[in-house]
VEXDO-404063 format. One line per field, with one value per residue (C-alpha): residue number from 1; residue in three letters; chain; x, y, z. Coordinates in nm, 3 decimals. Example, Ala and Ser with C-alpha at 12.3 -4.5 7.8 and 13.67 -1.06 7.14 Angstrom:
REM VEXDO-404063
fise: [1,2] $
gumar: [ALA,SER] $
zator: [A,A] $
east: [1.230,1.367] $
north: [-0.450,-0.106] $
up: [0.780,0.714] $
This chain:
REM VEXDO-404063
fise: [1,2,3,4,5,6,7,8,9,10,11,12,13,14,15,16,17,18,19,20,21,22,23,24,25,26,27,28,29,30,31,32,33,34,35,36,37,38,39,40,41,42,43,44,45,46,47,48,49,50,51,52,53,54,55,56,57,58,59,60,61,62,63,64,65,66,67,68,69,70,71,72,73,74,75,76,77,78,79,80,81,82,83,84,85,86,87,88,89,90,91,92,93,94,95,96,97,98,99,100,101,102,103,104,105,106,107,108,109,110,111,112,113,114,115,116,117,118,119,120,121,122,123,124,125,126,127,128,129,130,131,132,133,134,135,136,137,138,139,140,141,142,143,144,145,146,147,148,149,150,151,152,153,154,155,156,157,158,159,160,161,162,163,164,165,166,167,168,169,170,171,172,173,174,175,176,177,178,179,180,181,182,183,184,185,186,187,188,189,190,191,192,193,194,195,196,197,198,199,200,201,202,203,204,205,206,207,208,209,210,211,212,213,214,215,216,217,218,219,220,221,222,223,224,225,226,227,228,229,230,231,232,233,234,235,236,237,238,239,240,241,242,243,244,245,246,247,248,249,250,251,252,253,254,255,256,257,258,259,260,261,262,263,264,265,266,267,268,269,270,271,272,273,274,275,276,277,278,279,280,281,282,283,284,285,286,287,288,289,290,291,292,293,294,295,296,297,298,299,300,301,302,303,304,305,306,307,308,309,310,311,312,313,314,315,316,317,318,319,320,321,322,323,324,325,326,327,328,329,330,331,332,333,334,335,336,337,338,339,340,341,342,343,344,345,346,347,348,349,350,351,352,353,354,355,356,357,358,359,360,361,362,363,364,365,366,367,368,369,370,371,372,373,374,375,376,377,378,379,380,381,382,383,384,385,386,387,388,389] $
gumar: [UNK,UNK,UNK,UNK,UNK,UNK,UNK,UNK,UNK,UNK,UNK,UNK,UNK,UNK,UNK,UNK,UNK,UNK,UNK,UNK,UNK,UNK,UNK,UNK,UNK,UNK,UNK,UNK,UNK,UNK,UNK,UNK,UNK,UNK,UNK,UNK,UNK,UNK,UNK,UNK,UNK,UNK,UNK,UNK,UNK,UNK,UNK,UNK,UNK,UNK,UNK,UNK,UNK,UNK,UNK,UNK,UNK,UNK,UNK,UNK,UNK,UNK,UNK,UNK,UNK,UNK,UNK,UNK,UNK,UNK,UNK,UNK,UNK,UNK,UNK,UNK,UNK,UNK,UNK,UNK,UNK,UNK,UNK,UNK,UNK,UNK,UNK,UNK,UNK,UNK,UNK,UNK,UNK,UNK,UNK,UNK,UNK,UNK,UNK,UNK,UNK,UNK,UNK,UNK,UNK,UNK,UNK,UNK,UNK,UNK,UNK,UNK,UNK,UNK,UNK,UNK,UNK,UNK,UNK,UNK,UNK,UNK,UNK,UNK,UNK,UNK,UNK,UNK,UNK,UNK,UNK,UNK,UNK,UNK,UNK,UNK,UNK,UNK,UNK,UNK,UNK,UNK,UNK,UNK,UNK,UNK,UNK,UNK,UNK,UNK,UNK,UNK,UNK,UNK,UNK,UNK,UNK,UNK,UNK,UNK,UNK,UNK,UNK,UNK,UNK,UNK,UNK,UNK,UNK,UNK,UNK,UNK,UNK,UNK,UNK,UNK,UNK,UNK,UNK,UNK,UNK,UNK,UNK,UNK,UNK,UNK,UNK,UNK,UNK,UNK,UNK,UNK,UNK,UNK,UNK,UNK,UNK,UNK,UNK,UNK,UNK,UNK,UNK,UNK,UNK,UNK,UNK,UNK,UNK,UNK,UNK,UNK,UNK,UNK,UNK,UNK,UNK,UNK,UNK,UNK,UNK,UNK,UNK,UNK,UNK,UNK,UNK,UNK,UNK,UNK,UNK,UNK,UNK,UNK,UNK,UNK,UNK,UNK,UNK,UNK,UNK,UNK,UNK,UNK,UNK,UNK,UNK,UNK,UNK,UNK,UNK,UNK,UNK,UNK,UNK,UNK,UNK,UNK,UNK,UNK,UNK,UNK,UNK,UNK,UNK,UNK,UNK,UNK,UNK,UNK,UNK,UNK,UNK,UNK,UNK,UNK,UNK,UNK,UNK,UNK,UNK,UNK,UNK,UNK,UNK,UNK,UNK,UNK,UNK,UNK,UNK,UNK,UNK,UNK,UNK,UNK,UNK,UNK,UNK,UNK,UNK,UNK,UNK,UNK,UNK,UNK,UNK,UNK,UNK,UNK,UNK,UNK,UNK,UNK,UNK,UNK,UNK,UNK,UNK,UNK,UNK,UNK,UNK,UNK,UNK,UNK,UNK,UNK,UNK,UNK,UNK,UNK,UNK,UNK,UNK,UNK,UNK,UNK,UNK,UNK,UNK,UNK,UNK,UNK,UNK,UNK,UNK,UNK,UNK,UNK,UNK,UNK,UNK,UNK,UNK,UNK,UNK,UNK,UNK,UNK,UNK,UNK,UNK,UNK,UNK,UNK,UNK,UNK,UNK,UNK,UNK,UNK,UNK,UNK,UNK,UNK,UNK,UNK,UNK,UNK,UNK,UNK,UNK,UNK,UNK,UNK,UNK,UNK,UNK] $
zator: [A,A,A,A,A,A,A,A,A,A,A,A,A,A,A,A,A,A,A,A,A,A,A,A,A,A,A,A,A,A,A,A,A,A,A,A,A,A,A,A,A,A,A,A,A,A,A,A,A,A,A,A,A,A,A,A,A,A,A,A,A,A,A,A,A,A,A,A,A,A,A,A,A,A,A,A,A,A,A,A,A,A,A,A,A,A,A,A,A,A,A,A,A,A,A,A,A,A,A,A,A,A,A,A,A,A,A,A,A,A,A,A,A,A,A,A,A,A,A,A,A,A,A,A,A,A,A,A,A,A,A,A,A,A,A,A,A,A,A,A,A,A,A,A,A,A,A,A,A,A,A,A,A,A,A,A,A,A,A,A,A,A,A,A,A,A,A,A,A,A,A,A,A,A,A,A,A,A,A,A,A,A,A,A,A,A,A,A,A,A,A,A,A,A,A,A,A,A,A,A,A,A,A,A,A,A,A,A,A,A,A,A,A,A,A,A,A,A,A,A,A,A,A,A,A,A,A,A,A,A,A,A,A,A,A,A,A,A,A,A,A,A,A,A,A,A,A,A,A,A,A,A,A,A,A,A,A,A,A,A,A,A,A,A,A,A,A,A,A,A,A,A,A,A,A,A,A,A,A,A,A,A,A,A,A,A,A,A,A,A,A,A,A,A,A,A,A,A,A,A,A,A,A,A,A,A,A,A,A,A,A,A,A,A,A,A,A,A,A,A,A,A,A,A,A,A,A,A,A,A,A,A,A,A,A,A,A,A,A,A,A,A,A,A,A,A,A,A,A,A,A,A,A,A,A,A,A,A,A,A,A,A,A,A,A,A,A,A,A,A,A,A,A,A,A,A,A,A,A,A,A,A,A,A,A,A,A,A,A] $
east: [-6.896,-6.636,-6.307,-6.260,-5.984,-6.166,-6.048,-5.942,-5.598,-5.518,-5.235,-4.968,-4.998,-4.695,-4.677,-4.347,-4.287,-3.927,-3.707,-3.322,-3.173,-3.276,-3.411,-3.815,-3.837,-4.174,-4.383,-4.236,-3.871,-3.807,-3.565,-3.678,-3.430,-3.646,-3.616,-3.965,-3.876,-4.255,-4.285,-4.013,-4.082,-3.822,-3.556,-3.282,-3.404,-3.614,-3.527,-3.258,-3.084,-3.045,-3.427,-3.495,-3.318,-3.470,-3.820,-3.766,-3.626,-3.919,-4.166,-4.036,-4.123,-4.397,-4.612,-4.862,-4.971,-5.213,-5.057,-5.218,-4.879,-4.515,-4.388,-3.994,-3.946,-4.142,-3.998,-3.673,-3.778,-3.916,-3.564,-3.390,-3.636,-3.598,-3.197,-3.166,-3.440,-3.554,-3.868,-3.924,-4.223,-4.321,-4.638,-4.550,-4.862,-4.885,-4.881,-4.830,-5.206,-5.246,-4.933,-5.131,-5.447,-5.255,-5.048,-5.404,-5.544,-5.227,-5.229,-5.568,-5.563,-5.268,-5.480,-5.790,-5.591,-5.480,-5.834,-5.761,-6.012,-5.739,-5.795,-5.703,-5.433,-5.260,-5.156,-4.994,-5.117,-4.958,-4.954,-5.058,-5.068,-5.278,-5.621,-5.853,-6.103,-5.864,-5.572,-5.764,-5.934,-5.575,-5.449,-5.749,-5.687,-6.010,-5.911,-5.876,-6.207,-6.477,-6.772,-6.688,-6.932,-6.878,-6.478,-6.309,-6.327,-6.047,-5.782,-5.663,-5.451,-5.219,-5.015,-4.713,-4.355,-4.578,-4.406,-4.646,-4.940,-4.852,-4.752,-5.109,-5.260,-5.098,-5.208,-5.234,-5.553,-5.382,-5.334,-5.044,-4.880,-4.846,-4.597,-4.330,-4.040,-4.008,-4.349,-4.336,-4.651,-4.674,-4.368,-4.082,-4.068,-3.824,-3.889,-3.565,-3.400,-3.446,-3.862,-3.854,-3.660,-3.907,-4.181,-4.029,-3.999,-4.371,-4.488,-4.259,-4.378,-4.736,-4.738,-4.844,-4.713,-4.514,-4.540,-4.360,-4.464,-4.164,-4.365,-4.180,-3.872,-3.764,-3.570,-3.200,-3.398,-3.254,-2.922,-2.989,-3.191,-3.484,-3.467,-3.577,-3.199,-3.059,-3.257,-3.154,-3.472,-3.688,-4.061,-4.325,-4.456,-4.351,-4.498,-4.260,-4.350,-4.268,-3.888,-3.878,-4.034,-3.817,-4.129,-4.258,-4.601,-4.489,-4.535,-4.500,-4.550,-4.249,-4.326,-4.160,-4.280,-4.490,-4.663,-4.772,-4.944,-5.238,-5.224,-5.294,-5.434,-5.743,-5.696,-5.538,-5.499,-5.405,-5.499,-5.176,-4.951,-4.626,-4.666,-4.337,-4.318,-4.285,-4.100,-3.839,-3.776,-3.791,-3.538,-3.295,-3.384,-3.306,-2.982,-2.847,-3.014,-2.900,-2.537,-2.350,-2.162,-2.460,-2.607,-2.287,-2.295,-2.677,-2.547,-2.259,-2.498,-2.721,-2.503,-2.389,-2.749,-2.805,-2.491,-2.590,-2.973,-2.822,-2.680,-2.989,-3.181,-2.953,-2.940,-3.326,-3.428,-3.767,-3.831,-3.711,-3.695,-3.495,-3.393,-3.495,-3.501,-3.253,-3.034,-3.175,-3.547,-3.505,-3.740,-3.741,-3.968,-4.076,-4.230,-4.454,-4.673,-4.470,-4.691,-4.577,-4.207,-4.327,-4.481,-4.166,-3.971,-4.134,-4.022,-3.660,-3.736,-3.704,-3.955,-4.001,-4.340,-4.514,-4.588,-4.797,-4.629,-4.531,-4.278,-4.134,-4.021,-3.674,-3.667,-3.438,-3.306,-3.088,-2.809,-2.841,-2.469,-2.281,-2.298,-2.667,-2.701,-2.533,-2.769,-3.060,-2.986,-2.881,-3.215,-3.395,-3.194,-3.333,-3.688,-3.677,-3.537,-3.842,-4.054,-3.812,-3.962] $
north: [3.909,3.601,3.581,3.352,3.179,3.045,3.286,3.034,3.245,3.599,3.641,3.895,4.170,3.998,3.763,3.624,3.523,3.355,3.237,3.157,2.957,3.142,3.432,3.495,3.773,3.943,4.059,4.415,4.263,4.278,4.022,3.879,3.654,3.362,3.207,3.061,2.797,2.752,2.658,2.371,2.284,2.444,2.230,2.271,2.661,2.794,2.670,2.430,2.321,1.922,1.937,2.141,1.863,1.557,1.721,1.835,1.473,1.314,1.566,1.479,1.116,1.023,1.236,0.998,0.629,0.453,0.235,-0.034,-0.046,-0.097,0.256,0.241,0.604,0.509,0.186,0.383,0.652,0.347,0.176,0.510,0.572,0.191,0.217,0.515,0.478,0.222,0.130,-0.182,-0.019,0.288,0.413,0.754,1.012,1.391,1.540,1.539,1.551,1.213,1.071,1.159,0.963,0.660,0.646,0.637,0.372,0.156,0.145,0.092,-0.163,-0.334,-0.413,-0.488,-0.789,-0.862,-0.906,-0.696,-0.399,-0.072,0.239,0.514,0.701,0.954,1.270,1.592,1.958,2.197,1.972,1.969,1.691,1.871,1.958,1.662,1.563,1.308,1.483,1.785,1.524,1.424,1.737,1.828,2.232,2.397,2.664,2.403,2.161,2.451,2.400,2.099,1.865,1.520,1.450,1.107,0.945,0.775,1.056,1.176,1.490,1.526,1.813,1.869,1.670,1.575,1.235,1.179,1.237,0.992,0.718,0.749,0.726,0.466,0.125,-0.211,-0.083,0.238,0.151,0.399,0.730,0.998,1.291,1.509,1.542,1.890,2.065,2.323,2.504,2.433,2.698,2.491,2.312,2.005,1.691,1.602,1.303,1.137,1.162,1.049,0.752,0.685,0.719,0.448,0.244,0.294,0.173,-0.149,-0.224,-0.165,-0.291,0.051,0.178,0.473,0.697,1.002,1.324,1.421,1.625,1.953,1.861,1.580,1.538,1.696,1.992,1.922,1.826,1.443,1.271,1.246,1.429,1.092,0.980,1.218,1.027,0.690,0.549,0.410,0.482,0.199,0.435,0.800,1.042,1.234,1.521,1.893,1.894,1.563,1.694,1.991,2.231,1.956,1.779,1.451,1.262,0.924,0.700,0.469,0.170,-0.159,-0.465,-0.555,-0.232,-0.243,-0.621,-0.510,-0.301,-0.524,-0.494,-0.294,-0.110,0.197,0.380,0.706,0.845,1.051,0.906,0.769,0.925,0.942,1.289,1.364,1.047,1.147,1.473,1.282,1.068,1.364,1.526,1.189,1.152,1.520,1.531,1.191,1.281,1.259,1.554,1.755,1.696,1.773,2.122,2.183,2.118,2.356,2.631,2.595,2.646,2.961,3.113,3.024,3.207,3.471,3.478,3.442,3.782,3.927,3.860,3.999,4.320,4.318,4.207,4.357,4.175,3.862,3.602,3.307,3.106,2.724,2.456,2.230,2.235,2.504,2.436,2.750,2.968,3.289,3.323,3.670,3.887,4.049,3.908,3.728,3.852,4.211,4.054,3.907,4.224,4.429,4.165,4.217,4.602,4.460,4.217,3.912,3.636,3.439,3.239,3.281,3.024,2.923,3.007,3.313,3.193,3.327,3.043,3.009,2.740,2.850,2.635,2.380,2.484,2.877,3.007,3.164,3.505,3.464,3.393,3.681,3.893,3.741,3.826,4.196,4.228,4.059,4.298,4.590,4.455,4.403,4.794,4.942,4.767,4.888,5.079] $
up: [-2.603,-2.564,-2.721,-2.978,-2.761,-2.448,-2.185,-1.906,-1.904,-1.776,-2.047,-2.056,-2.329,-2.503,-2.804,-2.952,-3.290,-3.264,-3.017,-3.021,-2.752,-2.417,-2.580,-2.688,-2.957,-2.937,-3.234,-3.225,-3.228,-2.855,-2.689,-2.379,-2.186,-2.104,-1.756,-1.797,-2.076,-2.172,-1.781,-1.764,-2.129,-2.349,-2.189,-2.461,-2.546,-2.849,-3.193,-3.054,-3.381,-3.293,-3.233,-3.510,-3.765,-3.599,-3.635,-4.002,-4.083,-3.940,-4.111,-4.420,-4.370,-4.157,-3.918,-3.795,-3.780,-3.563,-3.253,-3.421,-3.590,-3.454,-3.425,-3.443,-3.322,-3.012,-2.970,-2.987,-2.728,-2.480,-2.512,-2.395,-2.124,-2.012,-2.044,-1.821,-1.539,-1.308,-1.553,-1.739,-1.993,-2.090,-2.228,-2.450,-2.406,-2.541,-2.214,-1.833,-1.779,-1.981,-1.776,-1.467,-1.597,-1.687,-1.358,-1.147,-1.405,-1.368,-1.001,-0.967,-1.220,-1.027,-0.724,-0.922,-1.108,-0.762,-0.624,-0.352,-0.256,-0.271,-0.435,-0.202,-0.344,-0.089,-0.223,-0.055,-0.016,-0.319,-0.499,-0.919,-1.113,-1.395,-1.502,-1.592,-1.327,-1.230,-1.185,-0.987,-0.748,-0.658,-0.604,-0.398,-0.461,-0.394,-0.615,-0.940,-0.772,-0.733,-0.966,-1.127,-0.952,-0.838,-0.870,-0.891,-0.541,-0.376,-0.295,0.054,0.081,0.345,0.471,0.249,0.372,0.729,0.775,1.055,0.884,0.622,0.869,1.029,0.669,0.470,0.549,0.378,0.238,0.044,-0.315,-0.396,-0.306,-0.526,-0.513,-0.678,-0.556,-0.601,-0.624,-0.925,-0.903,-0.546,-0.508,-0.575,-0.252,-0.277,-0.064,0.143,0.049,0.406,0.373,0.034,0.130,0.462,0.171,-0.019,0.318,0.426,0.071,0.091,0.430,0.335,-0.032,-0.165,-0.478,-0.509,-0.810,-0.867,-1.097,-1.235,-1.524,-1.413,-1.233,-1.437,-1.748,-1.620,-1.464,-1.111,-1.223,-1.234,-1.527,-1.233,-0.914,-0.720,-0.789,-0.523,-0.273,-0.406,-0.443,-0.744,-0.775,-0.909,-1.184,-1.270,-1.516,-1.729,-1.967,-2.009,-2.097,-2.231,-2.595,-2.576,-2.669,-2.843,-2.714,-2.547,-2.209,-2.067,-1.805,-1.698,-1.484,-1.334,-1.521,-1.173,-1.132,-1.516,-1.504,-1.509,-1.831,-2.104,-2.428,-2.434,-2.092,-2.228,-2.570,-2.713,-3.084,-3.070,-2.812,-2.937,-3.275,-3.494,-3.530,-3.131,-3.057,-3.331,-3.117,-2.802,-2.888,-2.935,-2.617,-2.434,-2.640,-2.525,-2.150,-2.040,-2.126,-1.792,-1.887,-1.995,-1.656,-1.473,-1.647,-1.549,-1.168,-1.257,-1.386,-1.114,-0.817,-1.031,-1.078,-0.724,-0.579,-0.790,-0.687,-0.301,-0.346,-0.516,-0.184,0.024,-0.182,-0.163,0.158,0.144,-0.188,-0.129,0.142,0.051,-0.268,-0.288,-0.558,-0.693,-1.030,-1.263,-1.094,-0.857,-0.667,-0.500,-0.201,-0.211,0.073,-0.203,-0.460,-0.741,-1.003,-0.925,-0.984,-1.290,-1.428,-1.324,-1.533,-1.815,-1.830,-1.818,-2.059,-1.857,-1.847,-1.504,-1.399,-1.034,-0.818,-0.490,-0.172,-0.283,-0.500,-0.843,-1.056,-1.237,-1.501,-1.744,-2.059,-1.897,-2.169,-2.091,-2.095,-1.785,-1.952,-1.978,-1.601,-1.541,-1.740,-1.591,-1.265,-1.362,-1.529,-1.230,-1.007,-1.194,-1.163,-0.816,-0.765,-0.930,-0.645,-0.379,-0.116] $
């Protein structure tokens, strides 16, 4: 008999009823150190007092009104996003998948309005842009697309970080290039700064739009507000979600005025997108994370965690191969199945997330303490010890 919750997940036998910062507390009272943060969502930890206050205050005023009216909280969030990024405009969504759908629509509408037959979007192997039919067509993963019938056409996947393949594929018929500066689901694989700069140059040369998916690697996760800033380039369109809501469902598409030119009245909409409740939380998240002092601390803590993880790799050469990533978006490349480490971690009361390319993801809250970083690595060490030999 099918469960009342559609069984599309293979769930661990754990349930949590409370959270405090970097700690998730199970229904039996056991405290787990959370290095998954809801898959990079709880950027400021569980039950963050600032976010609880913002949510509570707004909840006592008004939760939802239609986008048929002006929504001051939505406008405030859009103002902050524009102020701190390349963008001239923002559309507020509920999720990263919704952001991906709009980014695809926006790029194609741009060329439609210019009366040019450019619909092909180039993407990269290992990408993850969501689970809608458009998003899985963009990623092209056989595991995700199998069984869902004809998908949205007009996508071509290239080998990850293969600039020669991109040079051969991109042309004056290309609508856009879409990629994650650091692949998350793909295994914490950062694209080199010089490659990102080259992609920007190729887009400029051909007129193609550059779409960056910073759903997982954005919002301070790498030590910059957005990961592409390390390369000194800007996209034309960018997808944001996960950390922007600090745990509340929220996303956004940011764009230049040029790239957004085709998105006129009636071209897109959302019943819940940009509602006052979500945007009140998003505003507070932006105010905290966009602070240069906060981002400097993410960099410092990321370096501390990476240093300790390098020692962990050296201590367990049969378990771990290397550390990769940036800031507090780090991955342990494993010599064993990362799922085995996740399960061993449960016994040591630590939560981690597996990814492709035999990688264990470490995505702690950005405000994790130094002591908690030390405790996390100690627990990972014990978990690895359970699997040694």
